[in-house]
C-alpha positions in Angstrom: -26.8 -26.5 8.6 -26.9 -30.3 6.8 -23.7 -29.8 4.5 -21.5 -27.8 6.7 -18.3 -29.5 7.6 -18.1 -28.0 11.3 -21.4 -28.5 12.2 -21.4 -32.0 11.4 -18.1 -32.2 13.7 -20.2 -30.2 16.5 -23.0 -33.0 16.0 -20.5 -35.7 16.4 -21.3 -36.9 13.0 -17.4 -36.1 11.8 -14.7 -37.2 14.1 -12.6 -34.7 15.9 -10.3 -34.0 18.7 -12.2 -32.0 21.4 -10.3 -29.3 23.1 -13.1 -27.0 24.3 -16.6 -28.1 24.8 -19.4 -25.6 26.1 -22.8 -25.2 25.5 -22.1 -22.2 23.0 -18.8 -23.0 21.7 -16.9 -26.0 20.7 -13.1 -26.4 20.2 -11.1 -29.1 18.4 -7.7 -29.2 16.8 -7.0 -28.0 13.3 -6.4 -31.1 11.0 -3.8 -29.2 9.2 -2.1 -27.2 11.9 0.3 -24.4 11.6 1.6 -25.8 14.8 0.8 -29.0 17.0 -2.1 -27.9 19.2 -3.8 -25.3 16.8 -7.3 -25.3 17.9 -10.4 -24.2 16.1 -13.3 -22.6 17.9 -17.1 -22.7 16.7 -20.1 -21.5 17.7 -22.2 -24.5 18.3 -25.1 -23.1 16.0 -24.5 -22.1 12.4 -23.2 -18.6 12.2 -21.4 -17.7 8.7 -19.3 -14.8 9.4 -18.5 -12.2 12.3 -21.2 -10.0 11.0 -23.8 -12.6 11.8 -22.5 -13.9 15.2 -25.3 -12.5 17.8 -24.3 -10.6 20.4 -24.8 -12.9 23.0 -22.3 -15.5 21.7 -19.5 -12.8 21.3 -18.5 -13.1 24.9 -18.8 -16.9 24.6 -16.6 -17.1 21.8 -13.7 -14.4 22.9 -14.0 -16.4 26.3 -13.2 -19.6 25.0 -10.1 -18.2 22.8 -8.8 -16.5 26.1 -9.4 -19.9 27.6 -7.5 -21.8 25.0 -5.1 -19.0 24.6 -3.8 -19.8 28.4 -4.3 -23.8 27.6 -1.7 -23.6 24.9 0.6 -21.6 27.4 0.1 -24.0 30.4 -0.5 -27.2 28.7 1.8 -27.2 26.0 4.4 -24.3 27.0 4.1 -22.4 24.3 5.2 -18.6 24.9 2.0 -17.2 23.5 -0.3 -17.6 20.9 -1.6 -16.2 17.6 -5.6 -15.7 17.6 -7.3 -14.9 14.4 -10.2 -15.7 12.3 -10.9 -15.1 8.6 -14.2 -13.1 7.5 -15.3 -14.3 4.2 -11.8 -14.1 2.2 -9.7 -17.2 3.1 -12.7 -18.5 5.2 -12.2 -22.2 4.1 -15.2 -23.5 5.8 -18.2 -20.9 5.3 -18.9 -21.3 9.1 -17.1 -18.7 11.7 -14.2 -20.1 13.1 -11.5 -18.6 15.4 -7.7 -20.0 15.2 -5.7 -20.2 18.6 -2.3 -21.0 17.5 0.5 -22.0 20.0 3.5 -19.6 19.6 7.3 -19.6 20.8 9.9 -17.1 20.2 11.9 -18.3 17.2 9.1 -20.7 15.7 9.5 -19.5 12.0 6.3 -17.5 12.1 6.7 -14.1 10.9 4.1 -11.5 11.5 0.9 -11.5 9.2 0.8 -13.9 6.2 0.5 -11.2 3.6 2.6 -8.1 2.3 2.7 -4.9 4.1 1.8 -1.6 2.3 2.2 2.2 3.4 0.0 5.3 3.4 0.7 7.8 0.8 0.9 11.4 2.7 -2.6 12.5 3.9 -3.9 9.1 3.0 -4.3 7.5 6.4 -6.7 10.2 7.3 -8.9 9.8 4.3 -9.1 6.0 5.4 -9.6 6.8 9.0 -12.6 9.2 8.1 -14.1 6.4 5.7 -14.1 3.8 8.6 -15.5 6.2 11.2 -18.5 7.3 8.8 -19.2 3.6 8.3 -19.3 2.9 12.1 -21.2 6.0 12.8 -24.2 4.6 10.7 
């Protein structure tokens, strides 16, 4: 896609700090990292959202996430990692990308970045049923 920042990075038209490079997935340092070493993994071919990701790229992308997650531990001394992707909402670049963020105990990152809520009595089963129904179609 001609105007996609991540496609330009993959094509070498925009500079990046490469971390992971395979025929299907490219990984590079985030320019605004949560913590140093924060890596973005993108399919080399343009894919907008997780729903658009072809089945054959699923193991490639998640395998890259596993490898980079191990690398932040082994190469940076992180105790673990936070691996996530936004899907449409809060997706700053409309090209599917997975974040691998190095983590250490006491690093200041607390749980999720949004407020939590609770289910009212009986409400959880209703939500679970709606999701099961949607998955069954």
